[in-house]
MIMI-717230 format. One record per residue: residue in three letters; x, y, z of N, C-alpha, C, O in turn; chain; residue number from 1. Coordinates in nm, 4 decimals. Layout:
! residues N
{"ALA", {X, Y, Z}, {X, Y, Z}, {X, Y, Z}, {X, Y, Z}, "A", NUM}
...
! end
This chain:
! residues 52
{"GLU", {0.3665, -23.4633, 6.8998}, {0.4069, -23.4557, 6.7617}, {0.3449, -23.5689, 6.6804}, {0.3005, -23.5485, 6.5674}, "A", 1}
{"GLU", {0.3424, -23.6885, 6.7392}, {0.2917, -23.8028, 6.6639}, {0.1437, -23.7850, 6.6295}, {0.1022, -23.8147, 6.5175}, "A", 2}
{"LEU", {0.0637, -23.7364, 6.7255}, {-0.0779, -23.7145, 6.6971}, {-0.0960, -23.6138, 6.5842}, {-0.1819, -23.6312, 6.4977}, "A", 3}
{"GLY", {-0.0153, -23.5093, 6.5856}, {-0.0238, -23.4080, 6.4806}, {0.0085, -23.4645, 6.3440}, {-0.0543, -23.4279, 6.2447}, "A", 4}
{"ARG", {0.1056, -23.5528, 6.3387}, {0.1429, -23.6138, 6.2106}, {0.0348, -23.7077, 6.1600}, {0.0171, -23.7229, 6.0391}, "A", 5}
{"LEU", {-0.0377, -23.7709, 6.2519}, {-0.1417, -23.8661, 6.2113}, {-0.2685, -23.7972, 6.1625}, {-0.3492, -23.8578, 6.0920}, "A", 6}
{"ALA", {-0.2861, -23.6708, 6.1999}, {-0.4063, -23.5971, 6.1592}, {-0.3997, -23.5659, 6.0094}, {-0.2915, -23.5571, 5.9513}, "A", 7}
{"GLU", {-0.5145, -23.5498, 5.9497}, {-0.5203, -23.5144, 5.8077}, {-0.6063, -23.3907, 5.7934}, {-0.7270, -23.4021, 5.8149}, "A", 8}
{"PRO", {-0.5559, -23.2745, 5.7595}, {-0.4139, -23.2445, 5.7375}, {-0.3376, -23.2411, 5.8693}, {-0.3969, -23.2323, 5.9768}, "A", 9}
{"GLN", {-0.2051, -23.2482, 5.8592}, {-0.1214, -23.2512, 5.9787}, {-0.1435, -23.1271, 6.0642}, {-0.1747, -23.0195, 6.0131}, "A", 10}
{"MET", {-0.1265, -23.1439, 6.1963}, {-0.1461, -23.0350, 6.2920}, {-0.0159, -23.0112, 6.3683}, {0.0662, -23.1016, 6.3837}, "A", 11}
{"THR", {0.0009, -22.8881, 6.4154}, {0.1169, -22.8578, 6.4984}, {0.0941, -22.9094, 6.6398}, {-0.0184, -22.9419, 6.6778}, "A", 12}
{"LYS", {0.2023, -22.9165, 6.7175}, {0.1901, -22.9580, 6.8581}, {0.0974, -22.8631, 6.9326}, {0.0179, -22.9069, 7.0158}, "A", 13}
{"ASP", {0.1067, -22.7342, 6.9040}, {0.0211, -22.6359, 6.9716}, {-0.1257, -22.6579, 6.9386}, {-0.2113, -22.6443, 7.0259}, "A", 14}
{"ALA", {-0.1557, -22.6913, 6.8148}, {-0.2942, -22.7165, 6.7751}, {-0.3490, -22.8406, 6.8460}, {-0.4631, -22.8407, 6.8922}, "A", 15}
{"VAL", {-0.2684, -22.9449, 6.8544}, {-0.3101, -23.0670, 6.9243}, {-0.3334, -23.0362, 7.0715}, {-0.4344, -23.0775, 7.1286}, "A", 16}
{"ALA", {-0.2401, -22.9636, 7.1336}, {-0.2531, -22.9281, 7.2755}, {-0.3790, -22.8448, 7.2987}, {-0.4480, -22.8649, 7.3986}, "A", 17}
{"GLY", {-0.4099, -22.7528, 7.2094}, {-0.5292, -22.6713, 7.2220}, {-0.6560, -22.7552, 7.2162}, {-0.7496, -22.7330, 7.2931}, "A", 18}
{"ARG", {-0.6588, -22.8499, 7.1263}, {-0.7770, -22.9383, 7.1171}, {-0.7928, -23.0220, 7.2430}, {-0.9041, -23.0412, 7.2920}, "A", 19}
{"ILE", {-0.6812, -23.0716, 7.2953}, {-0.6885, -23.1512, 7.4182}, {-0.7384, -23.0660, 7.5335}, {-0.8214, -23.1111, 7.6124}, "A", 20}
{"ARG", {-0.6885, -22.9419, 7.5444}, {-0.7353, -22.8512, 7.6513}, {-0.8848, -22.8250, 7.6390}, {-0.9560, -22.8249, 7.7394}, "A", 21}
{"ARG", {-0.9333, -22.8028, 7.5164}, {-1.0768, -22.7795, 7.4972}, {-1.1590, -22.9026, 7.5331}, {-1.2653, -22.8902, 7.5939}, "A", 22}
{"LEU", {-1.1115, -23.0202, 7.4966}, {-1.1835, -23.1437, 7.5326}, {-1.1890, -23.1629, 7.6840}, {-1.2925, -23.2015, 7.7384}, "A", 23}
{"LEU", {-1.0767, -23.1357, 7.7522}, {-1.0761, -23.1468, 7.8977}, {-1.1709, -23.0458, 7.9607}, {-1.2394, -23.0770, 8.0581}, "A", 24}
{"SER", {-1.1750, -22.9255, 7.9056}, {-1.2647, -22.8229, 7.9571}, {-1.4108, -22.8651, 7.9398}, {-1.4922, -22.8475, 8.0304}, "A", 25}
{"MET", {-1.4431, -22.9207, 7.8231}, {-1.5799, -22.9682, 7.7998}, {-1.6146, -23.0816, 7.8958}, {-1.7255, -23.0863, 7.9490}, "A", 26}
{"ALA", {-1.5205, -23.1725, 7.9178}, {-1.5434, -23.2838, 8.0099}, {-1.5641, -23.2332, 8.1523}, {-1.6491, -23.2846, 8.2250}, "A", 27}
{"ASP", {-1.4862, -23.1323, 8.1923}, {-1.5006, -23.0770, 8.3273}, {-1.6358, -23.0091, 8.3461}, {-1.6980, -23.0230, 8.4515}, "A", 28}
{"ARG", {-1.6817, -22.9360, 8.2449}, {-1.8146, -22.8721, 8.2544}, {-1.9238, -22.9782, 8.2666}, {-2.0154, -22.9642, 8.3477}, "A", 29}
{"ARG", {-1.9143, -23.0829, 8.1874}, {-2.0147, -23.1899, 8.1923}, {-2.0102, -23.2619, 8.3260}, {-2.1146, -23.2962, 8.3815}, "A", 30}
{"ALA", {-1.8904, -23.2851, 8.3784}, {-1.8768, -23.3500, 8.5090}, {-1.9416, -23.2647, 8.6167}, {-2.0062, -23.3176, 8.7072}, "A", 31}
{"GLN", {-1.9249, -23.1332, 8.6079}, {-1.9867, -23.0434, 8.7061}, {-2.1383, -23.0522, 8.6978}, {-2.2058, -23.0538, 8.8008}, "A", 32}
{"GLU", {-2.1930, -23.0579, 8.5763}, {-2.3377, -23.0716, 8.5586}, {-2.3886, -23.2011, 8.6217}, {-2.4972, -23.2041, 8.6797}, "A", 33}
{"LEU", {-2.3099, -23.3076, 8.6100}, {-2.3516, -23.4384, 8.6597}, {-2.3149, -23.4606, 8.8067}, {-2.3553, -23.5599, 8.8671}, "A", 34}
{"GLY", {-2.2390, -23.3687, 8.8626}, {-2.1990, -23.3810, 9.0023}, {-2.0963, -23.4910, 9.0269}, {-2.0937, -23.5523, 9.1336}, "A", 35}
{"ILE", {-2.0127, -23.5147, 8.9276}, {-1.9081, -23.6163, 8.9423}, {-1.7719, -23.5467, 8.9394}, {-1.7626, -23.4309, 8.8987}, "A", 36}
{"PRO", {-1.6654, -23.6169, 8.9827}, {-1.5326, -23.5536, 8.9846}, {-1.4891, -23.5085, 8.8453}, {-1.5157, -23.5752, 8.7453}, "A", 37}
{"ASP", {-1.4212, -23.3928, 8.8416}, {-1.3698, -23.3440, 8.7140}, {-1.2420, -23.4191, 8.6778}, {-1.1974, -23.5060, 8.7527}, "A", 38}
{"THR", {-1.1837, -23.3858, 8.5639}, {-1.0667, -23.4591, 8.5158}, {-0.9490, -23.4466, 8.6112}, {-0.8756, -23.5436, 8.6306}, "A", 39}
{"ASN", {-0.9293, -23.3316, 8.6704}, {-0.8172, -23.3132, 8.7624}, {-0.8348, -23.4003, 8.8869}, {-0.7397, -23.4646, 8.9313}, "A", 40}
{"GLU", {-0.9543, -23.4027, 8.9427}, {-0.9810, -23.4860, 9.0602}, {-0.9653, -23.6344, 9.0262}, {-0.9103, -23.7109, 9.1054}, "A", 41}
{"ALA", {-1.0130, -23.6742, 8.9102}, {-1.0035, -23.8145, 8.8699}, {-0.8573, -23.8566, 8.8546}, {-0.8203, -23.9672, 8.8941}, "A", 42}
{"ILE", {-0.7749, -23.7701, 8.7982}, {-0.6323, -23.8009, 8.7822}, {-0.5665, -23.8121, 8.9186}, {-0.4855, -23.9018, 8.9415}, "A", 43}
{"ASN", {-0.6011, -23.7207, 9.0099}, {-0.5440, -23.7265, 9.1445}, {-0.5839, -23.8547, 9.2150}, {-0.5023, -23.9140, 9.2856}, "A", 44}
{"GLU", {-0.7089, -23.8990, 9.1973}, {-0.7541, -24.0240, 9.2581}, {-0.6759, -24.1425, 9.2009}, {-0.6370, -24.2325, 9.2753}, "A", 45}
{"LEU", {-0.6530, -24.1429, 9.0702}, {-0.5759, -24.2504, 9.0077}, {-0.4325, -24.2510, 9.0587}, {-0.3758, -24.3574, 9.0836}, "A", 46}
{"SER", {-0.3742, -24.1337, 9.0742}, {-0.2371, -24.1234, 9.1253}, {-0.2304, -24.1746, 9.2676}, {-0.1360, -24.2446, 9.3043}, "A", 47}
{"TYR", {-0.3301, -24.1403, 9.3482}, {-0.3346, -24.1841, 9.4871}, {-0.3459, -24.3362, 9.4942}, {-0.2778, -24.4009, 9.5738}, "A", 48}
{"ASP", {-0.4331, -24.3925, 9.4096}, {-0.4515, -24.5386, 9.4083}, {-0.3232, -24.6101, 9.3673}, {-0.2932, -24.7177, 9.4190}, "A", 49}
{"ALA", {-0.2476, -24.5518, 9.2755}, {-0.1245, -24.6145, 9.2282}, {-0.0163, -24.6144, 9.3357}, {0.0714, -24.7007, 9.3361}, "A", 50}
{"ASP", {-0.0227, -24.5172, 9.4270}, {0.0767, -24.5075, 9.5342}, {0.0563, -24.6131, 9.6417}, {0.1490, -24.6438, 9.7166}, "A", 51}
{"GLU", {-0.0622, -24.6684, 9.6501}, {-0.0916, -24.7658, 9.7561}, {-0.0312, -24.9005, 9.7274}, {-0.0468, -24.9933, 9.8068}, "A", 52}
! end
């Protein structure tokens, strides 16, 4: 909600979530092109590191 309120013009929560999903999708495609971990793998690695 806060991000939506800060946007000009204001955005709904659904619009913000949609933009975030599209950005993650773009990042995942680029990661695949570069042969590096995608966003899901990177988050899992960070979670694993935090558990240690």
